N, C-alpha and C positions, 0 to 999 in steps of 0.2 A: 116556221120556215122549212123548206125542203132540204133535208140533209144531203141530197145529191150535190149541193153547191160546195160541199166541204173540200173538194179538190180543185176549185176554181177561184180565180181572183177577178172580181168585178170592180173596176175603178172608173170613176167619172169625175167631171168637173175639174177643179184646180188640183185635187189630190191625185188625179191620174198622171199629171206631169211630175208630181213630187215623189210618189211612192214607188220604190223598186221592189222586186220580189226578194224573199228571204234567201239566205244561203242555201243552195241546193247543189249537190254533186260537186262541192268544192269551189263553186263559182260565186264570187262576191257580187252583190247588187251594184248597179250603176249608181252614180251620185244623182241626187235630185236636180231637176232643171233649175230650181231656185231654192233658197233656204226655206225649210218648213217653219211656219209660225206655230209654236206649241203653246196652247192656252194653259198657263200654269194654274192649276186648281180652278180652271175656268178663266174668268176675267176678274181676278180677286182684288185688283186695284179699285174696282167699281162695284162689286157685289160680294157679300160674304162668301168665303171660299167653299168649294165643294158643295154647292147648291145647284139645283137645276137652273135657277136664275143666273148664276155665275156662268154656267156652261152655255146657256142661251145667249148671253151677252158676248161671250167669246166667239161664238159662231157668227153672230151678227157683225162683229168687228173684224172678221177675216181670218180667224184661226183655222189652220189646216187640221189640227188635232185638239181634242180636249183631254185633260188629265184628271182621272180620279185616283187618288191615293187610297189603297185598300187596306182595311183593318176588319177584324171579325167581331161579331157580337157574341154574347154568351151562348146563344143557341145556334151559332155557326153560320150566320149570314154575313156576307161581305158588304160593308158600307164604306162610303167615301168620307174619310177624315185624314188629315195630314199625319196625325199621331193617334195612338189609342187613348191618350190623355185628352179629354174633351173640355177641360176646365176653361180654356181660353176661347174656344170656338163655338160653345153652346151656352144656353142659359141654365145649365144644370144646377148651378149654385143657388138659383132662385126657386128650386123645387125642394121644399122641406121633406117630401116623401123619399128623397134620395140622399138626404144628409148623411145617413149612416153608410153610404157607399164610398164616401171619401176615403182615399187610401194612399199609401206611399209605395211606389214600385221602383225597381232599378231596371232600366231598359237599356240594353247594350252599354252597360257601365255608367249610365247617367241616372241619378236619383231624381225622381219626380213625385210631386204631391198633386193629387187631384182626383178626378173621376175617370174611369177607364172603360172603354167599350166592352171589354170582356166581362164586366160585372153587370151588364144590362142585356136583357132580351131585346130583340128587334122592336117588339111592341112598346117596351118601355122607352127605348131610345128615340122612337119616332114621336113621343110626346114632347120632346125637347125642340127648341128652335135655335137656328144658327145665329152666331154673332161674329162681327168683324174682329179678327184676331189682333189687329194692330190698333184698335180703338180709334182715338181722335186723330191719329196719323192719317187715317183715311176716312174723312167725314162723309164722303159720298156713300161709300160702302156701309159705314156705321149707321147711316140713315135707314138701312134696310134690316137692322137688327130685329130679331123676333118674328120675322115674316116667313121664314122658310124652314122646312124640316130637313133632317139628315137623310139623304137619298141612299138607297141600296144600289149595288152594281146592276141588278136586274132593272131597276127603275131608270138608271142612266142609259142602259142599252135601249130600252123602250123609247126614252126621250130622243136618243140619237137617231133611231130608226125613223121616228115621226119627223124629226127636223130635216133629215136628209131627203125624205120624200117631199116635204113641203118646199124646201129651197131648191131642190134639183142639184145640190152640191153633195159630194161624198166627203164628209168630214170624218177623220179617223179617230181612234181611241188610243191613248197612250197611258195605260194604267201602271202605277208603281206598286209592286208587291212589298209591303212594309214589314220590317223586323221579322223575317221568316224564322230565324233561329230562336228568337225570344218567344214568339208565339208557339213554336213547336214545343218549347219547354212547358207550356201551359196545356198542351194537348191539341193545338190547332194546326192542321196541315194546310198552310196557305196555298201552296201550289195545287193540291188536290181540290180545294174549294174553287180556285180560279179555273182550273181545267173543267170542272163540272159546269161552271157558268158558260164556258166556251161551247161545251156540248149542248147546253140548253138553248143557245141563241144562234140561229142561222146567220144573223147579221155579223157575228164575230168571225164567220168564215168568209166574209165578203169585203167588209170595209178594211182599210189599212189599220193594222193593229201592231203597235210597238209596246213590248212589255219591258219594264225597267226595274232595276234593283241595285242597291248598294252592295248586296251580297253576291257571291260567285256561285256557290253550289246550287242555289235555286235556279239560276239562269241555265246552268248546264243540264239540270233536270228538265227544264222547260224546253230547251233545245231538242232534246230527244223526243219529248211528247208532241211538240208542235211542228217538227220539221216537215211533215207532209203538207202543211198549210202554206201556200205561196204568198198569202197576204200578211204573214207574220214576220216581224223582226224583233230582235232582242237588243236592249241597251244596257251597257254596263255604266253605272254611275260611279263617280269618284268623290270621296270626301277629302279632308285636309291631308297634307303630305304625311304627317306623323301618325295618322289614324290607320286602322286596319279593318277590313270587312268583318262583321260580327261572326260570321260562320268560320272564318279563318282563325279568329281568336278562340272560338269554342273548340276547334279541332287542334289547337296547339301550334298552329302555323305562325310563322313570323312575317307573313306577307303584309306589306303596307301599300297604301295608295300611291306613295312616291315611287315604289318599285313598279307598280302596275302602269304608271305613266311613262316609263322608259320605253325606248323602241322594242326591247325584248319583251317587256310586260305587255305592250300593245299587241305584239305578234301573238302572244299567248291568248289574249282576249279574243282575237280574231278566230280562234278555234271554236268558240262557243257563242259569240255575240256578233252583231252587225254594227253596233254603235259604241263609241266611247264618249261619255258626256261628263265633264267636270264642271265646277263653278267657273263662271266667266273669268274670274281672277287667276285661273291657271293659264288662261290664254292672253289676257291683258292684265299682267300682274301689277300690284301696287308697290310703289317705292316706300321707303321708310317714312316719308312725310305724308303718305296717303294719296299721292298723285299717281297717275297711270304711267307705267313703264312700257318700253317697247314690247310688241307682241312676241310671244314665245313660239317655239317650233311644234307645239302640241298638235295643231291641226295637220300640219305637214307630216308629222310622224304617224298620226293615226291613218292618214290616207296612204302612206307608204306601206303600212301594215295591212292594208285592204279594208280598213274600217271607215264607216261614216263618222263624222265628228259633230257632236252637239255640245250644248252648254246650258247651264242654268245660272241664275234667273235674273232677267232684266226688270227692274222696278223703277217707276218714274219719280220717286221722291229723292231729294238731294241726299238724304242720309245714306242711301244705297249706292251712290255714285262716287267715283274717284274725286278727290278734292278739286282737281283742276277742271272738272266738268260741272261743278256746282255753281249755282247762281243766286243763292239766298238762304233763308232759314232752312234748317235741316229737314223739317217735315213738309216743306212746300214742294208741290209738283214742279218738275223741271223737264218738260217734254224734250226740249232741245238737247239737254245734256244726255238724257237717256237715248235719244236717237243717235247722237254722236258716238256713244259707247257701242250700241248695236252695230253701227256702220263699221266700226273697227273690226269686229269679228266677222262680219259679212265679207269685208275686203280681204280678210285673211283666209277665206274659203270655207267658212262654217256651212254645214249641211242642214242644220236645224237648231232652233234655240227656244228655250222657255221664256215667257214673259208674262208678268202680271197684268199687262195691258196690251192685248193682241192688236188693238187698233194702231198702237205705236209700232209694234213689230211689223205689221203689214205695210205701214207707211215707210219704214226703213227699207224693206225689201223692194217696194215699188220705186223708191227714190234711187236705190242702187241700180235697178234695171234701167231707169231713165238716164242715169249717168253713162251706162254702157251703150245705150241707144244713141246718145249724143256723141259718144266717143267714136 
């Protein structure tokens, strides 16, 4: 691709209505015309997560963006896995040649046992095949176990370029930079690896690109590096109230996500990011009995700070819904309940949301549009 595109934004199709330019000259972007449907790890309710098949299904079902979580291999390639531990998402345990790679790691304070991408070269990793992380909870996805390899970021970009050309839509990319501080302790500079990929691919200078992280320092670094690119936005993710960003802990700071979610905290985030995105339960909280409580002020507070408001992750099974929206066994799909939950955050003014089933997300957006049209 021609590098001369690096100062331009080319937006087409549905994404043209949804994506605003990044912060430039102190001016915040306008809000999307309608909430963005963000394909969480693709369409992982229906295909094993972080596979090209999952991303393909997400696009077919109406996602505005597809999400690769990025982790490195031993030889420095970025691949799409939710975590560096691949025990639950690949068939690595079935490969006797890798039995001696099993290890225990402490990642951001959490002890994990399994196999880790940083102990595999890319060539070794791509001999593995993806598996459904939730097993029998998602029988449709589980039916594709063993069929798809682990894709690299480069392969995902190539796939997205071909898909956009074929469909005539401009679907964006919303990568998450995973565990930057932990990977840095192993000698991997996640931001440098990502920025190198941006330099390699002209497509990433043209399609909508939202970069997300639970950490803070890496987003500030990326803001400086990516500021000239008008197609780029940054998203600050939030964990539980009592938790802290891993980089803040490493630096001896007492910062918590609870503090970051206050009006003052959101104003600080607006200095380096465009989006604030917590779990949906920070917007539609759960009462002590597990039922849904009234909507909080988070979205309004984010907008007042000049931020776009997002949230994660809507899943269609009963076990992932408030108890008042469930309709049967915990592992059964409940499309109506999921749609009702999504509708609550859309009604509250959400600008974009992650969902494991983008078809449901698109249905919720269209239904809300229809309600406005009738009104």
